[in-house]
MITORLUM-462581 format. One line per 5 residues: their letters; for each residue x, y, z of N, C-alpha, C, O, CB. Coordinates in steps of 0.02 Angstrom, whole numbers, plus 50000, padded with zeros to 5 digits. Atoms other than C-alpha are relative to their C-alpha. Glycine has a CB too. Example, Ala and Ser with C-alpha at 12.3 -4.5 7.8 and 13.67 -1.06 7.14 Angstrom:
AS	50045:49941:50000:50615:49775:50390:50045:50060:50000:50097:50059:50033:49950:50001:50062 ~ 49958:49941:49997:50684:49947:50357:49961:50055:50037:49986:50110:50045:50020:50023:49929 .
//
This chain:
MNTAL	50001:49955:50057:58326:54554:56084:49938:50044:50001:49942:50105:49991:50003:49959:49934 ~ 50062:49961:49999:58144:54606:56099:50001:50050:50058:49974:50105:50051:49940:49954:50007 ~ 49997:49955:49942:58178:54681:56270:50042:50062:49983:50023:50118:50001:50029:49964:50061 ~ 49957:49944:50018:58318:54788:56202:49964:50048:49952:49968:50108:49960:50065:49974:49967 ~ 50038:49958:50047:58210:54850:56058:49945:50038:50036:49932:50096:50019:49971:49957:49944 .
TIIGL	50052:49966:49961:58070:54890:56180:50028:50057:50040:49999:50112:50042:49964:49950:50046 ~ 49968:49948:49960:58186:54988:56292:50021:50058:49955:50011:50116:49973:50061:49972:50039 ~ 49979:49947:50046:58258:55084:56144:49939:50039:49975:49941:50100:49971:50039:49970:49940 ~ 50061:49968:50023:58083:55120:56079:49970:50046:50053:49950:50102:50037:49949:49948:49979 ~ 50026:49959:49946:58024:55184:56248:50044:50061:50012:50019:50115:50025:49993:49959:50064 .
AMFIF	49954:49944:49990:58179:55291:56267:49990:50053:49946:49990:50113:49960:50073:49975:50000 ~ 50012:49953:50055:58149:55370:56096:49933:50036:50010:49929:50096:49999:50001:49963:49932 ~ 50066:49971:49988:57965:55398:56138:50003:50052:50056:49974:50107:50049:49949:49945:50017 ~ 49993:49953:49944:58009:55482:56304:50040:50061:49978:50022:50117:49996:50034:49966:50060 ~ 49960:49944:50024:58141:55589:56219:49957:50047:49957:49962:50108:49964:50060:49974:49959 .
IIVYS	50042:49959:50043:58015:55649:56089:49950:50040:50042:49939:50099:50028:49962:49956:49949 ~ 50048:49964:49957:57888:55694:56225:50035:50056:50038:50009:50112:50040:49967:49951:50049 ~ 49964:49949:49961:58016:55787:56331:50022:50057:49954:50016:50115:49972:50062:49969:50035 ~ 49979:49949:50047:58083:55879:56179:49942:50045:49979:49949:50106:49976:50032:49967:49938 ~ 50057:49959:50022:57911:55934:56121:49973:50043:50057:49953:50100:50045:49944:49954:49974 .
LKRAK	50021:49960:49943:57864:55992:56297:50047:50059:50011:50025:50114:50028:49996:49957:50063 ~ 49951:49947:49991:58024:56092:56308:49989:50055:49947:49991:50114:49963:50072:49973:49995 ~ 50013:49951:50053:57989:56175:56140:49937:50039:50013:49935:50100:50001:49996:49965:49931 ~ 50063:49966:49985:57811:56216:56192:50010:50051:50055:49982:50106:50052:49946:49949:50019 ~ 49987:49953:49944:57873:56296:56353:50038:50061:49975:50022:50117:49993:50039:49965:50056 .
EKKQA	49961:49945:50028:58001:56401:56258:49956:50045:49957:49963:50107:49959:50059:49974:49959 ~ 50044:49961:50044:57869:56455:56132:49952:50042:50041:49939:50100:50025:49961:49953:49953 ~ 50046:49963:49957:57748:56505:56269:50036:50058:50034:50007:50112:50039:49969:49953:50053 ~ 49962:49947:49968:57883:56605:56357:50015:50056:49950:50011:50115:49968:50066:49972:50029 ~ 49986:49950:50050:57928:56695:56195:49937:50040:49984:49940:50101:49975:50027:49968:49936 .
QQEEH	50063:49965:50012:57745:56737:56164:49984:50047:50058:49959:50103:50047:49943:49950:49990 ~ 50013:49958:49941:57729:56804:56341:50045:50062:49999:50022:50117:50015:50012:49959:50064 ~ 49955:49943:50005:57882:56915:56316:49976:50049:49946:49978:50110:49957:50072:49976:49984 ~ 50027:49957:50053:57809:56982:56153:49938:50037:50024:49930:50097:50010:49984:49959:49936 ~ 50060:49969:49973:57644:57016:56240:50018:50057:50048:49986:50110:50047:49956:49948:50037 .
EKIKN	49978:49947:49954:57735:57115:56375:50027:50060:49962:50014:50117:49981:50054:49972:50047 ~ 49974:49945:50040:57827:57218:56244:49944:50040:49969:49945:50102:49971:50046:49973:49944 ~ 50056:49966:50031:57665:57258:56155:49960:50039:50052:49940:50096:50039:49954:49949:49964 ~ 50037:49966:49946:57579:57301:56319:50037:50063:50022:50006:50116:50031:49991:49952:50060 ~ 49961:49942:49980:57721:57417:56370:49998:50055:49947:49994:50114:49963:50073:49979:50014 .
YGESI	50002:49951:50055:57720:57501:56200:49932:50036:50000:49929:50097:49994:50012:49966:49932 ~ 50067:49971:49998:57532:57528:56210:49992:50048:50058:49962:50101:50051:49947:49946:50004 ~ 50004:49956:49941:57547:57601:56384:50039:50065:49989:50017:50118:50010:50026:49964:50062 ~ 49961:49939:50013:57683:57722:56327:49963:50046:49951:49965:50107:49960:50069:49982:49972 ~ 50040:49960:50047:57573:57780:56182:49943:50034:50037:49929:50093:50026:49973:49956:49942 .
NEETR	50055:49972:49961:57428:57805:56302:50025:50058:50044:49992:50109:50051:49967:49947:50043 ~ 49972:49949:49956:57539:57904:56420:50017:50063:49960:50004:50119:49983:50063:49974:50036 ~ 49985:49943:50043:57600:58016:56278:49936:50037:49981:49935:50099:49980:50038:49977:49936 ~ 50063:49969:50018:57421:58047:56224:49971:50039:50058:49945:50094:50049:49949:49947:49976 ~ 50026:49966:49941:57369:58092:56401:50039:50065:50012:50009:50116:50029:50004:49954:50062 .
NKNK	49959:49941:49988:57515:58214:56416:49987:50054:49948:49992:50114:49964:50074:49981:50000 ~ 50014:49951:50051:57471:58300:56252:49936:50037:50015:49930:50096:50000:49995:49967:49931 ~ 50065:49970:49986:57294:58333:56311:50001:50047:50059:49954:50085:50069:49950:49946:50013 ~ 49997:49958:49939:57350:58420:56471:50021:50070:49984:50026:50111:50029:50048:49971:50050 .
//
């Protein structure tokens, strides 16, 4: 009985760790995509400004 409870407890613990790592990876990827969008937008604004000055 104790062995079964230990195995179930460890399985739940591992599931929670894997789930949280997966969420962290997805969040980091979403932040990176947002950073790229902002960077591209800033570069386009800079390019427009450079072209106006010419």
